[in-house]
Structure formats: C-alpha cells, structure tokens
BARO-922164 format. One record per residue (C-alpha): residue in one letter; x, y, z. Coordinates in steps of 0.2 Angstrom, whole numbers, padded with zeros to 4 digits, always signed. Layout:
BEGIN
AXYZ ...
//
This chain:
BEGIN
M-0005-0138-0066 H-0004-0146-0050 N+0010-0138-0041 L+0016-0155-0039 L+0034-0149-0034 L+0029-0135-0026 K+0015-0144-0013 A+0030-0154-0007 I+0039-0138-0002 D+0038-0131+0017 S+0053-0125+0018 P+0072-0120+0012 E+0078-0137+0017 S+0065-0146+0006 L+0069-0136-0008 K+0087-0141-0007 H+0082-0159-0012 L+0077-0155-0028 K+0088-0157-0042 Q+0094-0141-0051 E+0083-0147-0067 E+0068-0148-0057 L+0068-0128-0050 S+0064-0121-0069 V+0048-0131-0066 L+0046-0125-0048 A+0047-0107-0053 K+0034-0110-0066 E+0023-0119-0052 L+0027-0105-0041 R+0021-0089-0053 A+0004-0100-0056 F+0002-0100-0039 I+0004-0082-0033 I-0007-0076-0051 E-0020-0087-0044 V-0022-0080-0027 V-0017-0063-0031 A-0030-0063-0044 A-0044-0068-0031 K-0040-0060-0014 A-0029-0044-0024 G-0011-0037-0017 H+0005-0034-0025 L+0007-0044-0040 G+0022-0038-0052 A+0036-0036-0039 S+0034-0054-0035 L+0032-0062-0052 G+0049-0052-0057 V+0060-0062-0042 I+0054-0079-0045 E+0070-0086-0051 L+0081-0074-0040 T+0071-0082-0023 I+0072-0099-0028 A+0090-0099-0030 L+0093-0086-0014 H+0086-0101-0002 Y+0093-0116-0014 V+0111-0108-0012 F+0111-0099+0006 N+0107-0108+0022 T+0091-0097+0028 P+0087-0093+0041 K+0104-0092+0049 D+0111-0084+0035 E+0100-0067+0034 L+0090-0061+0020 I+0080-0045+0019 W+0070-0040+0005 D+0068-0021+0004 V+0050-0015+0004 G+0046-0033+0003 H+0031-0030-0010 Q+0042-0044-0020 A+0043-0059-0005 Y+0028-0067-0010 G+0038-0081-0016 H+0050-0081-0002 K+0035-0082+0010 I+0027-0098+0000 L+0045-0105+0001 T+0047-0102+0019 G+0031-0111+0026 R+0018-0101+0023 K+0012-0110+0006 N-0005-0113+0016 Q-0011-0097+0024 F-0004-0086+0007 H-0022-0086+0004 T-0024-0075+0020 N-0012-0062+0014 R-0016-0043+0019 Q-0033-0050+0029 K-0039-0047+0045 N-0028-0059+0056 G-0021-0068+0041 I-0003-0065+0034 S+0005-0048+0032 G+0009-0041+0013 F+0026-0036+0019 P+0040-0048+0027 K+0037-0044+0049 R+0049-0052+0061 T+0035-0059+0071 E+0028-0072+0058 S+0043-0081+0054 K+0061-0081+0058 F+0064-0081+0039 D+0057-0065+0038 S+0074-0056+0044 F+0070-0039+0045 G+0051-0031+0046 V+0051-0019+0029 G+0038-0010+0021 H+0047+0007+0018 S+0062+0008+0006 S+0079+0009+0006 T+0082+0000+0024 S+0089-0016+0019 I+0108-0013+0014 S+0110-0003+0034 A+0100-0017+0042 A+0109-0031+0034 L+0126-0023+0037 G+0121-0019+0055 M+0118-0037+0056 A+0133-0041+0045 I+0145-0030+0060 A+0138-0041+0074 S+0140-0057+0066 Q+0159-0050+0065 L+0158-0045+0082 K+0153-0062+0090 G+0167-0070+0078 D+0155-0077+0067 F+0164-0077+0050 T+0155-0089+0039 K+0138-0082+0041 Q+0131-0072+0027 H+0120-0058+0025 I+0110-0052+0010 A+0101-0037+0005 V+0088-0038-0011 I+0085-0021-0016 G+0078-0014-0033 D+0083+0001-0043 A+0071+0011-0039 S+0075+0009-0020 I+0094+0012-0021 A+0093+0029-0028 S+0088+0034-0012 G+0099+0042-0002 M+0096+0030+0014 A+0104+0016+0002 F+0119+0026-0001 E+0122+0029+0015 G+0123+0013+0019 L+0134+0008+0003 N+0146+0021+0009 H+0148+0013+0026 A+0148-0005+0019 G+0161-0001+0007 V+0175+0003+0022 T+0171-0013+0032 D+0177-0032+0027 C+0158-0038+0034 N+0151-0053+0024 L+0137-0042+0016 L+0129-0045-0002 V+0119-0033-0009 I+0109-0038-0024 L+0102-0025-0035 N+0086-0033-0043 D+0085-0020-0057 N+0070-0019-0069 A+0071+0000-0071 I+0054+0002-0060 G+0048+0005-0043 I+0029+0008-0043 D+0030+0020-0057 P+0046+0020-0068 S+0063+0024-0059 I+0070+0041-0064 G+0086+0051-0062 A+0105+0052-0065 L+0109+0033-0058 K+0093+0024-0067 Q+0102+0032-0083 Y+0117+0025-0078 L+0110+0008-0073 T+0102+0008-0092 N+0119+0012-0099 V+0128-0002-0088 K+0115-0014-0096 K+0117-0009-0114 G+0137-0009-0113 T+0139+0009-0117 Q+0144+0016-0099 K+0161+0025-0100 Q+0165+0029-0084 D+0171+0018-0069 N+0159+0008-0060 I+0151+0017-0046 F+0149+0001-0035 E+0168-0005-0037 A+0173+0013-0033 L+0162+0013-0016 N+0174-0004-0014 F+0161-0017-0017 D+0165-0033-0026 Y+0155-0031-0042 S+0147-0043-0054 G+0135-0042-0066 P+0123-0038-0075 I+0117-0055-0076 D+0100-0062-0082 G+0089-0063-0067 H+0077-0076-0074 N+0092-0088-0079 L+0091-0101-0063 P+0107-0110-0065 L+0118-0094-0069 L+0111-0087-0053 I+0117-0103-0043 S+0132-0103-0049 E+0135-0084-0047 L+0130-0084-0030 N+0138-0101-0027 R+0156-0091-0032 L+0149-0075-0022 K+0149-0087-0004 T+0167-0089-0007 I+0173-0069-0006 K+0175-0060+0007 G+0169-0042+0011 P+0156-0033+0003 K+0149-0040-0014 F+0137-0032-0026 L+0127-0042-0039 H+0117-0032-0051 V+0103-0044-0057 I+0092-0040-0072 T+0073-0044-0071 T+0059-0042-0078 K+0045-0036-0067 G+0028-0044-0067 K+0036-0059-0078 G+0027-0072-0084 L+0010-0064-0084 R+0009-0056-0102 Q+0000-0042-0096 A+0009-0038-0080 E+0024-0036-0092 E+0017-0025-0101 N+0008-0014-0089 Q+0021-0015-0074 V+0011+0002-0067 T-0007-0006-0065 Y-0001-0023-0063 H+0011-0017-0047 A-0007-0021-0035 P-0020-0024-0049 G-0034-0029-0037 K-0042-0043-0041 F-0043-0051-0059 N-0045-0066-0070 A-0033-0079-0065 E-0037-0088-0083 T-0034-0072-0094 G-0023-0062-0084 D-0037-0047-0088 L-0042-0034-0078 Y-0060-0037-0073 D-0072-0023-0083 K-0075-0007-0071 D-0090-0004-0063 K-0099+0009-0074 T-0108+0017-0059 V-0104+0035-0056 Q-0096+0036-0039 P-0089+0048-0030 P-0068+0053-0034 K-0054+0046-0024 F-0046+0061-0013 Q-0029+0058-0023 D-0038+0061-0039 V-0047+0077-0031 F-0029+0082-0029 G-0023+0077-0045 Y-0036+0087-0056 T-0036+0102-0044 I-0020+0107-0045 V-0018+0107-0064 E-0033+0118-0063 L-0024+0132-0051 A-0008+0128-0060 N-0016+0134-0078 Q-0021+0150-0068 N-0005+0152-0056 K+0010+0151-0065 N+0021+0149-0047 I+0013+0133-0044 I+0025+0117-0043 G+0021+0097-0039 I+0033+0088-0029 T+0031+0069-0026 P+0044+0057-0020 A+0041+0042-0033 M+0021+0041-0031 P+0016+0051-0047 S+0001+0037-0049 G-0003+0035-0032 S-0004+0054-0027 S-0011+0057-0046 L+0002+0071-0048 K+0004+0060-0064 F-0010+0072-0071 M+0001+0088-0070 M+0014+0077-0076 E+0005+0074-0093 K-0003+0093-0096 L+0013+0103-0086 P+0028+0092-0087 E+0041+0105-0083 R+0031+0111-0067 A+0030+0093-0060 I+0045+0084-0052 D+0045+0067-0048 V+0063+0066-0037 G+0062+0048-0034 I+0063+0039-0017 A+0068+0054-0010 E+0058+0060+0005 Q+0069+0071+0012 H+0077+0079-0003 A+0059+0082-0009 V+0054+0095+0007 T+0072+0104+0005 L+0069+0106-0013 A+0051+0112-0009 A+0060+0125+0003 G+0073+0130-0009 M+0057+0133-0022 A+0048+0144-0008 T+0062+0154-0006 Q+0061+0160-0023 N+0043+0166-0022 M+0036+0147-0029 I+0022+0138-0022 P+0026+0121-0019 F+0013+0109-0018 C+0024+0095-0010 N+0014+0080-0011 I+0019+0066+0002 Y+0010+0051+0010 S+0006+0052+0028 T+0017+0036+0033 F+0032+0042+0020 L+0033+0060+0025 Q+0040+0052+0043 R+0055+0050+0033 A+0057+0069+0030 Y+0054+0076+0050 D+0071+0084+0052 Q+0069+0093+0033 V+0050+0098+0039 I+0056+0108+0054 H+0075+0113+0048 D+0071+0119+0032 V+0054+0123+0032 A+0046+0126+0049 I+0061+0137+0055 Q+0063+0146+0040 N+0045+0150+0040 L+0043+0145+0022 P+0024+0143+0014 V+0027+0127+0007 V+0011+0116+0005 F+0010+0099+0011 C-0003+0089+0005 L-0001+0073+0014 D-0010+0056+0005 R-0017+0042+0014 A-0018+0051+0031 G-0027+0037+0045 L-0030+0020+0042 V-0026+0012+0025 G-0031-0004+0027 E-0024-0019+0021 D-0005-0014+0020 G-0004-0011+0039 A+0005-0005+0053 T+0020+0001+0040 H+0007+0012+0031 H-0005+0018+0042 G-0004+0037+0042 V-0010+0040+0061 F+0005+0048+0067 D+0007+0062+0057 I-0006+0077+0068 S+0004+0070+0083 Y+0021+0074+0076 L+0017+0087+0067 R+0007+0098+0080 C+0022+0102+0091 I+0031+0112+0076 P+0028+0131+0077 N+0025+0141+0062 L+0014+0125+0055 I-0004+0126+0050 I-0013+0108+0049 F-0030+0106+0042 A-0041+0092+0038 P-0055+0092+0024 R-0071+0083+0029 N-0075+0081+0009 E-0066+0085-0008 I-0074+0104-0008 E-0064+0106+0008 L-0049+0100+0000 R-0050+0108-0018 N-0054+0125-0006 I-0040+0122+0004 M-0029+0121-0009 Y-0035+0136-0017 T-0033+0146-0001 A-0015+0139+0001 Q-0009+0145-0017 L-0019+0164-0015 G-0002+0167-0004 L-0001+0160+0016 K+0011+0167+0029 H+0016+0149+0034 P+0018+0132+0029 I+0002+0121+0029 A+0000+0101+0030 I-0017+0097+0022 R-0023+0078+0027 Y-0032+0068+0017 P-0037+0048+0017 R-0034+0034+0006 G-0050+0030-0005 R-0066+0040-0012 G-0075+0054-0004 A-0095+0055-0004 I-0098+0069-0015 I-0101+0065-0034 D-0103+0085-0039 W-0089+0090-0031 K-0081+0102-0044 Q-0089+0118-0036 P-0080+0136-0040 F-0069+0139-0028 S-0070+0149-0012 R-0056+0153+0002 I-0058+0145+0018 E-0052+0158+0035 I-0037+0151+0042 G-0039+0142+0060 K-0059+0145+0059 A-0070+0129+0062 Q-0088+0126+0057 C-0103+0122+0067 L-0113+0108+0057 Q-0128+0105+0071 E-0132+0116+0084 G-0137+0106+0101 E-0133+0105+0119 K-0127+0094+0135 I-0112+0085+0122 A-0103+0094+0109 V-0094+0081+0096 L-0079+0089+0089 S-0072+0079+0074 I-0058+0082+0062 G-0058+0076+0041 T-0069+0063+0034 L-0074+0058+0052 A-0086+0072+0052 K-0097+0062+0038 T-0098+0047+0052 V-0102+0059+0065 E-0119+0066+0052 E-0122+0048+0048 I-0127+0043+0067 I-0134+0059+0070 T-0146+0057+0054 L-0150+0038+0060 C-0154+0042+0078 E-0166+0055+0085 T-0158+0056+0101 L-0143+0061+0095 K-0153+0076+0085 Q-0150+0086+0103 I-0131+0085+0103 S-0120+0098+0094 H-0107+0093+0081 Y-0090+0104+0075 D-0081+0101+0060 M-0066+0109+0069 R-0054+0109+0052 F-0038+0116+0058 I-0029+0107+0072 K-0017+0120+0072 P-0021+0135+0074 L-0038+0130+0085 D-0052+0140+0084 K-0052+0147+0101 S-0065+0159+0102 L-0078+0143+0096 L-0069+0134+0108 H-0072+0145+0122 D-0092+0146+0118 I-0093+0127+0117 L-0083+0123+0135 K-0095+0135+0141 T-0112+0129+0133 H-0109+0109+0133 H-0104+0099+0150 T-0098+0085+0140 I-0085+0087+0123 I-0081+0071+0114 T-0066+0072+0100 I-0065+0059+0085 E-0050+0058+0075 D-0043+0046+0062 G-0024+0049+0072 S-0015+0042+0086 I-0025+0048+0103 K-0006+0052+0111 G-0003+0070+0106 G-0015+0071+0093 F-0031+0083+0090 G-0041+0076+0105 S-0023+0080+0116 A-0027+0099+0108 I-0042+0100+0114 L-0038+0092+0132 E-0023+0106+0132 F-0034+0120+0129 A-0046+0115+0142 A-0033+0113+0156 E-0024+0130+0152 H-0041+0139+0151 N-0047+0129+0167 Y-0062+0121+0161 K-0068+0108+0168 N-0078+0099+0157 N-0079+0079+0154 I-0068+0079+0139 Y-0067+0059+0130 L-0055+0055+0117 K-0059+0044+0102 G-0046+0039+0088 I-0032+0030+0086 P-0026+0018+0102 D-0008+0018+0108 V-0004+0001+0098 F+0002-0002+0080 I-0013-0007+0071 E-0011-0021+0059 H-0019-0026+0042 G-0038-0026+0038 T-0049-0017+0028 V-0054+0000+0034 K-0070-0004+0039 E-0065-0020+0049 L-0050-0009+0058 H-0064+0005+0062 E-0075-0009+0069 S-0058-0016+0080 I-0056+0000+0087 E-0073+0006+0089 L-0071+0021+0078 D-0086+0013+0066 A-0104+0021+0066 E-0112+0009+0078 S-0098+0010+0091 L-0097+0029+0091 S-0116+0029+0091 R-0116+0019+0108 F-0102+0029+0114 I-0111+0045+0111 L-0127+0040+0119 D-0120+0032+0134 K-0113+0050+0138 L-0130+0058+0134 N-0137+0047+0145 
//
C-alpha cells in the first residue's frame, strides 16, 4: 500500500475534498501508517487503531479547529495528529525534540486542550462551551471523546452532572471498547456491557443526566458515524453518542492481546509479532520487585491489602490479583477513592498498600492530607514512576511528590536506592508503623540480579554512610546513589569525598546531619525530584535552623516542566548524568 490518499492529506480541509467512499481506503492507509511507525519507534498503539474511523469522521463532519475537539487522555490521538498536519513529523513521536505522545496546545491549533491524565475532557469541553455561549457564539461545537475506563472516574461524572443542567453545545462521545490500559472494571462497565447486549432494564443513565443519548453504534462503520455526527450537529444542548469500538482494530495481535499492545514497544510491522525477548538475565523492574514482594508478604500477613487505580499491569499488582484475588483491588481510574478506601481499611487494622504512580497521586492530594495524614492512619503509599519517566513527558514525570508530600505532618517519606531496600521498607511497613509512609521508586530496572534477599527491618529516619571522606559530603536520595557510586569508582580524586544515602526525606536523620555539617565545608544534595521544596530544600532548612554556614549546593529537577525523551537524554539535559555530576563535584572540590 502506498498511502496515496494519505499522502495528499495535510489538514482536515484537504480531508473534506475526499468522496465518502474514499474514506474507508484512507482509514486502511492511516492504520498501516501508524502500525509502520510505531513498530519502528515504539509508542501507544491499540488505542489509536481503535478510533481511526471515528477520527476521520470527526474531522470530516466538524469544522476543526474552530470546533473544539478534545481527546481524553490522548493515547488515542495519533490518527488525529497525522490528519492535522503532523504526518511528516510523526516518526519523531515521543522522542527528544520531537512531537509529544499526547495532544498539546503549544504543538498545534488542532490540539484544543493538553491532556495526559484521564477524565478531564468533559470538564474542559464544557468550559469552552460555556465560554462560547457567553461570547454569543451558538454555532460552535465542542466535542469530548472519552473512553469507558475514563468516564467511570469521578471527575468525568462531575463534568456530566454540570453539563446536564446547561443548554451548551456539548457532544460527549463515549469510545466504548471495554478496556483502558487494563480491562475496565466496576458497575458502570457492567451497565455499558448490558446496553451493548440490549439487556439493560433500567432507564438510560445518560438520559437521566439530561443528555440527548444516541447509540450504541458501530464505531468502525464510517457512513453510519458520519450521518450520526451530521444529525447531532443540528441538535442543541448536551448530547451523548455511545460508540462501540475494538481496541487494536486492524492488527490481529493488537485485537487479541489488548493489554500488551496498548504500548508494545518495537515490533515487526510486517507480521505484527513482538520481537523475541532478550534472554540475558537482567535486574528486575522496580514495579516487579513491588509486585512479587507484596505477594510474599501477604502470604505471611493476612491483613495486607493491595490497591491500585486502574494500573494492575503497570504497578505489577496483577501478581497479587492472580494469587490472592480477594485481597488485591483495582478501583478503576479513581485515585481519590483509592486513597480514602485505603484510609477506611486502615481504621479497621488492615495494612493497605496503595500503589499509585507519583504523577497520579497528585490527583488525590486532599485525600492524602485530609483522610490519611490528619487521622495519622498507617497507609503504605507505593509511588511508582517517581522521577523522570522518559517518553511520556511533562504530564507523567513523577518529580513533584517530594515537594508536595514533604510539607504534610505525620507522613514518612522513603526513597530506596535499590531493589533490596524497596523490599525491606515494604517488610518494615507491614510490621506496623505509627504513621503513613510514602515509598517512591522509579520506572524501569534496578541494578541487582540477586535481589530476593531475606528481609531485614529498616530503622525509620536512619540514613546510611556509603563512603567516608572529608571536605565535601554528597547527600543523595533514591537510585541516584548508584550514579554517585559509579563516579566515585571511576575517579580517583572523588574517593576523598563522603557519600551518604539519606533514604528518609522525612524524618531526616538529624544527628547524622549535625555530624556531616560539622565535618564538611561543602554539601551537595542530589535528587530526582523538583529542586523547589524538595529534599535539598529540607537540608537547607535544617542548616538555616541550626545556624550552619556551610556551602550547600542543590542538584535535581529545575523549576521548569521537562519535556519528553529517554531518561538518559533528559538527565543529560539537566546535568543529572554521571559525567555532569562528576564535573560539578570536582569543581567544588577544587
């Protein structure tokens, strides 16, 4: 296939010149193009393949970008990007200085709203629709495309609830494929399944919220989609179109294995098969250390519960779901609920391990303060994907958790430098703590092959000296300790510095800090979190409070949003890589 139609499309305007019967050929070409590029470059696959016909129909019928089109989360927006003038840049998707993997306002006028986290589209589209009304523009359309996993989230319901009492030009399209990243769960999912089967006996939930409801219709039938969207354009007020799609449509393996092909990495574009896994024995992913360790601990301690908001695969809680299904809970895309559910369990002497990506815990900030910390309930927060996560970019980097958690009373914050430390802090937490604890660890692999060591208890608030020296003390948090250890090994001069793994950001090891500040004239703090209000700030506060006059330098994530690229590239760009840190420390030593 030579993508003859696709070659000629550089905007929705050129799309409108095609005859309706040519659109199904374009759909084939668009699918083939996405498969070819994602196979070579990696990225999100299944979600975009599932909405090809819907994407074409929306840009064919509506007057984008004047009509506002918002893709919830945005995993599914590759087709949209290609049809809106980014076809020739699409091969740079998710790469440093390339286009973003998500819709982004600064990238294109066709990206009406920046997304990345779920369930924001209805509220944003309603905000735009109310603004249009206030400006006296009653013809402009506002469309939110949201999946069945995202619409079950509280924020989506808040948007629906408000929209139902307005007469705004809002169209909510439910892209119903029964899966988010993992299969959707919950009562609403069951309701949608019944609607599809025609067995739903009660009134329609969306009609009850004052939406003009239509569907469910086949989301891969282009003529039907176009005629229905054209009809809905003429109807005033909030409208709801229920569309049934298949995630991964058009690639057999992606249809059959929707979880794996959500973001399959590089694969064979010709066959659709994944490449054989590298058989080399590698250190484990941190998420798997969590996943296997919680099963091990839960077998010994019947009070342990695992909780995840829609990330059983990403957090590796799936291992516990297989072995102890009644004690591992996926609550769907509902971080606020996950945290307060954990708090409720903790009041009943259960030990909830609430596993939430660092970037998603931002969504439950009030619950962490109000429901957990004020009541001093010993919930164990496992913050996966802490630090820079790479290609997902600014919406997903877990760089704010230290800053936003450090100011909360009663909360312990721990960053393991390796897999064994992660195991041991999980073991320590389930022995019984007097306070809630947040354990932050990065995306990707650790460094230890033989990580399944016998458990040992970690003393709360105790740091570790990894190398004793003089003049300069480097205080690191988390896995950046390994980078510091590497540069010390490689550089003879750096063997004279001290290196401490502080482990606990809260409570700090105060007696050790007094010793360090008395015996070293220069302190360098290193963290994979925001410098503003982070671990280094805590050291500065301690020094100021006790009137120390040492030179203190902070290394971490600068006060800007970091874009996408590999973690290595991003660390180099902000001078957190081994070479930059080595130069920085040597400079201070001299």
